[in-house]
Legacy VTK file of the C-alpha trace (Angstrom):
# vtk DataFile Version 3.0
C-alpha trace
ASCII
DATASET POLYDATA
POINTS 428 float
-28.120 11.608 -13.577
-26.709 8.179 -14.423
-23.383 6.538 -13.614
-21.192 4.774 -16.148
-21.141 1.619 -14.044
-24.949 1.413 -14.337
-25.174 1.780 -18.127
-25.349 -1.980 -18.899
-28.786 -2.148 -17.285
-29.978 1.035 -19.048
-29.669 -0.121 -22.669
-31.861 1.826 -25.106
-32.717 4.399 -22.407
-32.007 8.120 -22.575
-29.582 9.149 -19.836
-27.306 11.994 -18.763
-23.806 11.232 -17.569
-21.544 13.793 -15.917
-17.777 13.449 -15.859
-14.438 14.504 -17.317
-13.214 14.339 -20.893
-10.434 11.791 -21.361
-10.159 12.331 -25.117
-11.989 13.597 -28.197
-11.474 12.298 -31.749
-13.160 13.967 -34.693
-13.467 12.126 -38.025
-15.247 14.273 -40.618
-18.886 14.106 -39.552
-18.517 11.840 -36.498
-16.871 12.625 -33.167
-15.932 10.171 -30.424
-15.923 11.539 -26.875
-14.426 9.375 -24.109
-15.827 10.308 -20.712
-14.708 9.274 -17.214
-17.053 9.722 -14.262
-15.158 7.975 -11.444
-17.161 4.764 -11.748
-15.987 3.850 -15.242
-15.277 5.079 -18.752
-17.776 5.372 -21.615
-17.480 6.426 -25.226
-19.999 8.876 -26.644
-20.643 8.941 -30.389
-21.700 12.304 -31.825
-23.040 12.359 -35.376
-22.935 15.858 -36.838
-26.230 15.500 -38.692
-28.037 14.353 -35.527
-27.166 17.309 -33.294
-27.484 21.092 -33.508
-24.718 23.211 -34.993
-24.001 24.645 -31.536
-23.648 21.160 -30.024
-21.325 20.032 -32.815
-19.189 23.146 -32.414
-19.025 22.581 -28.676
-18.048 18.908 -29.057
-15.257 19.663 -31.535
-13.851 22.316 -29.180
-13.822 20.133 -26.057
-10.464 19.898 -24.301
-8.922 17.209 -22.109
-10.323 17.096 -18.554
-13.183 19.497 -19.217
-16.074 18.604 -16.931
-19.247 18.012 -18.938
-22.778 16.625 -18.782
-23.516 14.404 -21.778
-27.030 13.369 -22.760
-27.839 10.471 -25.059
-29.182 6.968 -25.536
-27.312 3.913 -24.228
-26.449 1.455 -27.011
-24.876 -1.975 -26.725
-21.664 -2.246 -28.758
-19.081 -4.956 -28.137
-16.347 -2.750 -29.625
-16.847 0.016 -27.074
-15.169 0.155 -23.634
-17.371 -1.861 -21.278
-19.532 -3.073 -24.168
-21.785 0.007 -24.195
-21.650 3.516 -25.634
-23.776 6.646 -25.781
-25.417 7.990 -28.914
-25.039 11.634 -27.906
-27.773 14.208 -28.398
-26.517 17.109 -26.298
-23.468 18.263 -24.309
-23.155 20.890 -21.583
-19.885 22.217 -20.166
-19.842 22.234 -16.358
-16.218 23.304 -15.957
-13.796 24.169 -18.755
-10.206 22.908 -18.836
-7.724 25.112 -20.655
-4.200 23.915 -21.471
-4.285 20.831 -19.270
-0.599 20.248 -18.390
-0.519 16.434 -18.597
-0.878 15.505 -22.247
-0.900 12.057 -23.933
2.885 11.980 -24.283
5.927 11.073 -22.201
6.514 13.254 -19.140
9.382 13.097 -16.662
8.726 11.667 -13.197
9.475 14.949 -11.429
7.026 16.766 -13.694
4.349 14.186 -12.918
5.045 14.398 -9.181
4.834 18.203 -9.356
1.391 17.670 -10.887
0.430 14.728 -8.673
-2.924 16.355 -7.927
-3.717 15.955 -11.642
-1.706 12.786 -12.356
-4.127 10.902 -10.097
-6.678 11.085 -12.928
-4.631 8.938 -15.335
-5.670 5.340 -15.934
-2.674 3.603 -14.340
-2.710 5.826 -11.281
-6.448 5.294 -10.818
-5.969 1.535 -11.153
-3.156 1.398 -8.608
-5.043 3.449 -6.043
-8.190 1.395 -6.573
-6.199 -1.743 -5.713
-4.795 0.057 -2.665
-8.321 0.888 -1.483
-9.374 -2.741 -1.906
-6.312 -4.007 -0.020
-6.977 -1.577 2.826
-10.587 -2.731 3.046
-9.402 -6.353 2.996
-7.044 -5.585 5.893
-9.897 -4.351 8.046
-12.249 -7.149 6.978
-9.710 -9.887 7.703
-8.973 -8.590 11.191
-12.592 -7.759 12.023
-13.720 -11.239 11.009
-11.132 -12.670 13.436
-12.239 -10.523 16.392
-9.372 -8.040 16.372
-10.114 -4.676 17.983
-8.692 -1.582 16.299
-6.693 0.682 18.609
-5.785 4.167 17.378
-2.275 5.009 18.546
-0.579 8.434 18.817
1.462 9.984 16.045
3.350 12.243 18.461
5.338 10.180 20.944
8.250 10.343 23.351
9.152 6.653 23.003
10.782 5.360 19.833
10.309 1.900 18.408
13.161 1.549 15.929
16.575 3.077 15.210
17.107 6.463 16.795
18.788 7.659 13.608
15.579 7.683 11.571
13.407 9.973 13.706
11.560 13.153 12.836
11.979 15.231 15.990
9.815 18.163 17.034
9.414 20.417 20.052
6.407 19.508 22.164
5.890 22.433 24.531
9.492 22.291 25.658
9.860 18.506 25.495
11.394 16.349 22.772
8.783 14.500 20.753
8.951 12.358 17.636
6.665 11.426 14.779
5.784 7.783 15.383
7.776 5.155 13.534
5.345 2.522 14.753
2.240 2.150 16.891
3.411 -1.216 18.164
4.491 -0.270 21.689
1.116 1.323 22.332
-0.940 -1.407 20.735
0.859 -3.976 22.915
-0.619 -2.292 25.972
-4.127 -3.028 24.669
-3.493 -6.782 24.414
-4.437 -7.496 28.060
-7.663 -5.575 27.479
-8.755 -7.231 24.220
-6.334 -10.129 23.511
-6.203 -9.427 19.742
-5.687 -5.832 18.599
-4.277 -3.791 15.739
-3.505 -0.246 14.715
-3.571 1.273 11.248
-2.169 4.605 10.207
0.715 6.689 8.900
4.232 6.127 10.200
7.365 8.142 9.639
11.038 7.368 8.988
13.642 10.076 8.452
15.688 7.819 6.187
17.649 9.572 3.467
16.823 6.852 0.990
15.978 7.340 -2.657
15.180 3.728 -3.466
11.970 2.601 -5.117
10.955 0.922 -1.830
11.245 3.893 0.559
9.016 6.770 1.582
9.424 9.088 4.562
5.696 8.762 5.343
3.982 5.446 4.760
1.000 3.502 6.052
1.273 0.410 8.183
-1.064 -2.082 9.834
0.225 -3.641 13.051
-1.656 -6.561 14.630
-0.690 -7.856 18.078
-1.889 -11.138 19.625
-1.673 -12.306 23.227
-0.441 -15.860 23.883
0.962 -16.179 20.338
4.537 -17.288 19.752
6.743 -16.620 16.725
5.385 -19.602 14.774
1.789 -18.521 15.441
2.785 -15.066 14.256
4.073 -16.323 10.903
0.965 -18.463 10.400
-1.229 -15.376 10.889
0.886 -13.338 8.467
0.594 -16.088 5.872
-3.202 -16.165 6.059
-3.326 -12.356 6.049
-1.301 -11.982 2.861
-3.202 -14.750 1.062
-6.482 -13.037 1.947
-5.351 -9.679 0.519
-4.087 -11.239 -2.695
-7.317 -13.210 -3.146
-9.362 -10.030 -2.690
-7.306 -8.166 -5.276
-7.671 -11.013 -7.774
-11.398 -11.306 -7.104
-12.362 -7.627 -7.149
-9.647 -5.744 -9.052
-9.323 -7.744 -12.250
-9.826 -4.745 -14.601
-7.322 -2.668 -12.623
-4.683 -5.407 -12.678
-5.194 -5.660 -16.437
-4.681 -1.915 -16.879
-1.469 -2.221 -14.877
-0.289 -5.186 -16.953
0.083 -7.406 -13.895
0.719 -11.088 -14.555
-2.147 -12.663 -12.598
-0.457 -16.061 -12.557
2.235 -14.604 -10.270
-0.474 -13.771 -7.755
-2.466 -16.962 -8.228
0.565 -18.929 -7.007
0.446 -17.137 -3.656
-1.012 -19.936 -1.533
-0.135 -21.283 1.897
2.115 -22.604 3.201
4.927 -20.145 2.532
8.501 -21.450 2.652
10.503 -20.626 5.788
14.276 -20.268 5.958
16.328 -19.168 8.968
18.656 -16.206 8.734
21.602 -18.559 9.317
20.493 -20.829 6.466
19.981 -17.832 4.181
23.460 -16.473 4.903
25.013 -19.908 4.314
23.263 -20.219 0.955
24.130 -16.664 -0.098
27.790 -17.326 0.632
27.618 -20.633 -1.226
26.427 -18.641 -4.247
29.393 -16.288 -3.942
27.791 -13.288 -2.214
30.377 -13.087 0.641
27.741 -11.936 3.109
28.914 -11.433 6.697
26.845 -13.078 9.436
25.344 -10.454 11.738
24.440 -7.892 9.097
20.824 -7.149 8.284
19.729 -8.244 4.844
19.718 -5.508 2.224
17.573 -5.100 -0.865
19.982 -7.104 -3.016
20.046 -10.055 -0.622
16.282 -9.963 -0.160
15.769 -10.120 -3.917
18.177 -13.029 -4.270
16.447 -14.969 -1.495
12.932 -14.298 -2.839
14.069 -15.518 -6.264
14.671 -18.966 -4.746
10.910 -19.435 -4.329
7.669 -18.963 -6.296
5.777 -17.233 -3.473
6.556 -15.057 -0.438
9.202 -16.489 1.901
9.784 -16.078 5.634
13.322 -15.386 6.819
13.320 -15.873 10.575
15.517 -15.494 13.680
17.850 -12.650 12.778
20.883 -11.606 14.876
19.965 -9.573 17.933
22.137 -6.624 16.893
20.290 -6.268 13.586
16.837 -5.945 15.139
14.862 -3.798 17.578
15.248 -3.928 21.361
11.795 -5.373 22.082
12.279 -8.713 20.292
12.512 -11.855 22.428
15.827 -13.669 22.680
15.919 -17.028 20.934
16.422 -19.644 23.693
18.065 -22.016 21.207
20.594 -19.438 20.008
21.000 -16.327 22.213
22.799 -14.546 19.372
19.439 -14.284 17.618
15.905 -13.138 18.366
12.520 -14.715 17.605
11.516 -12.624 14.634
10.774 -12.800 10.931
10.677 -10.771 7.745
8.319 -11.765 4.951
9.928 -11.218 1.559
7.656 -10.923 -1.468
8.779 -12.077 -4.929
9.282 -10.063 -8.108
11.812 -7.781 -6.419
9.303 -6.385 -3.915
11.442 -7.295 -0.897
10.287 -7.095 2.711
6.580 -6.386 3.131
6.247 -7.576 6.758
8.474 -7.463 9.808
7.330 -9.292 12.919
8.510 -10.833 16.160
7.670 -12.413 19.438
8.035 -9.663 22.019
10.323 -9.825 25.046
7.954 -10.447 27.952
10.599 -10.636 30.714
10.952 -7.302 32.548
14.640 -7.558 33.427
15.721 -8.713 29.972
13.716 -5.956 28.315
15.235 -3.354 30.642
18.707 -4.685 29.861
18.060 -4.311 26.122
16.793 -0.745 26.598
20.025 0.059 28.430
22.147 -1.678 25.795
20.565 0.505 23.137
21.154 3.645 25.198
17.474 4.532 25.213
16.016 6.870 27.882
14.546 4.591 30.555
12.033 7.164 31.767
10.390 7.215 28.315
9.688 3.477 28.609
8.428 3.271 32.194
4.896 2.644 30.981
6.100 0.018 28.487
8.034 -1.818 31.207
4.890 -1.771 33.357
3.351 -4.263 30.918
6.014 -6.743 32.105
5.429 -5.934 35.803
1.655 -6.248 35.947
0.604 -9.560 34.430
3.233 -10.154 31.770
2.319 -12.608 29.036
3.771 -14.067 25.820
2.697 -12.136 22.742
3.667 -11.511 19.143
2.888 -9.092 16.368
3.974 -7.651 13.071
3.844 -4.621 10.827
2.781 -4.760 7.167
3.679 -1.833 4.922
0.692 -0.952 2.764
2.583 0.710 -0.081
5.125 -2.100 -0.464
2.375 -4.707 -0.352
0.254 -2.924 -2.940
3.369 -2.297 -5.028
4.030 -6.022 -5.116
0.394 -6.955 -5.862
0.142 -4.434 -8.701
3.663 -4.984 -10.017
4.405 -1.258 -10.080
8.107 -0.361 -10.163
8.033 2.349 -7.449
5.860 2.581 -4.345
5.501 6.357 -4.767
2.715 5.555 -7.246
0.740 3.590 -4.643
0.076 6.447 -2.228
-1.998 9.459 -3.291
0.578 12.074 -2.281
4.025 10.558 -1.695
6.474 12.060 0.757
10.101 11.602 -0.305
13.291 13.178 1.054
13.101 15.827 -1.676
9.342 16.250 -1.854
6.826 17.801 0.518
4.340 19.083 -2.079
1.712 18.893 -3.394
LINES 1 429
428 0 1 2 3 4 5 6 7 8 9 10 11 12 13 14 15 16 17 18 19 20 21 22 23 24 25 26 27 28 29 30 31 32 33 34 35 36 37 38 39 40 41 42 43 44 45 46 47 48 49 50 51 52 53 54 55 56 57 58 59 60 61 62 63 64 65 66 67 68 69 70 71 72 73 74 75 76 77 78 79 80 81 82 83 84 85 86 87 88 89 90 91 92 93 94 95 96 97 98 99 100 101 102 103 104 105 106 107 108 109 110 111 112 113 114 115 116 117 118 119 120 121 122 123 124 125 126 127 128 129 130 131 132 133 134 135 136 137 138 139 140 141 142 143 144 145 146 147 148 149 150 151 152 153 154 155 156 157 158 159 160 161 162 163 164 165 166 167 168 169 170 171 172 173 174 175 176 177 178 179 180 181 182 183 184 185 186 187 188 189 190 191 192 193 194 195 196 197 198 199 200 201 202 203 204 205 206 207 208 209 210 211 212 213 214 215 216 217 218 219 220 221 222 223 224 225 226 227 228 229 230 231 232 233 234 235 236 237 238 239 240 241 242 243 244 245 246 247 248 249 250 251 252 253 254 255 256 257 258 259 260 261 262 263 264 265 266 267 268 269 270 271 272 273 274 275 276 277 278 279 280 281 282 283 284 285 286 287 288 289 290 291 292 293 294 295 296 297 298 299 300 301 302 303 304 305 306 307 308 309 310 311 312 313 314 315 316 317 318 319 320 321 322 323 324 325 326 327 328 329 330 331 332 333 334 335 336 337 338 339 340 341 342 343 344 345 346 347 348 349 350 351 352 353 354 355 356 357 358 359 360 361 362 363 364 365 366 367 368 369 370 371 372 373 374 375 376 377 378 379 380 381 382 383 384 385 386 387 388 389 390 391 392 393 394 395 396 397 398 399 400 401 402 403 404 405 406 407 408 409 410 411 412 413 414 415 416 417 418 419 420 421 422 423 424 425 426 427
């Protein structure tokens, strides 16, 4: 059995390739069978006079997504996909496909999401998920090469990390438990053990949002570094994002082409990234007539406007304390704000990273927990980190789907996760 990706080195050899029928075109005495095997796509040419009557009848009856084994000789042909095609001698059906629901025509989004288990096979969906896989591998490679240790954090937790209004709550043997919004609090505890750590996994937000940038279940990578301040944190984020973009450009060229992504928009993503304070951003927005009130968190509209000022991702740093989470360190130069940042990607992608220097003072952290009305007993262990050898540290969370959505240029992040979870969708 041969793979499509190996055909260039098998020219003029007889091979058998197994895969799924993408399309069949019959022109009088010649049929063209396009086959996908998961490693690539190849066209098979079937000449009626060169095969048996049974084989010709079988070929002309093939339906979309039938699983077949195709035998033939590999021929070089610059006009064919990948530069090679098969001169077919025989075909065997492995698994028939009757009335495949997704046809080469326009389908509504809800229909496609109902058939997500089949929609994954289409060329654009395959391309987007291939880029996602490469970005995820790049995430692990970047951190591994820099001596980060992966820490697997719990999904069920009694301590929340963000707004209490966006929690999925469940009963845990008589206690209240929540699906984790973040692994950050737990990964912080591993910093004194390993200095540089990260977690990677699904996170959950019960936000009733129907925007193209929101899912109720999404994947996030969260590095944490001991003895790093907010500036160090942004420098790490910058290198991290550049690395992922470079990997996508280097290894996913065909996929980006299928998706119609303008590579020049990614090639301009080089360090350093511009940095603008929240106060400066608000001043400029108001100067442009937005009438944005200081103290509010930036919304999607404001993020898009700000990212349009630059040709690459931009850091907005030091937001108002009230707009951010309780664990962020107070800015000593302006106590109204905290030492944090959001990284906004261009092309309307918005925030792909949120990060901060963490509050390392026990009493100040406790005061913030009380200000937020959070249950102190749920954070006893977290406060212990400030009692037993406290230390300056910083970290961030990068949303995988938003990042891949920006890199691929796809309009909605639901296409960049195999099975999206939205407020109105729990299946398939």
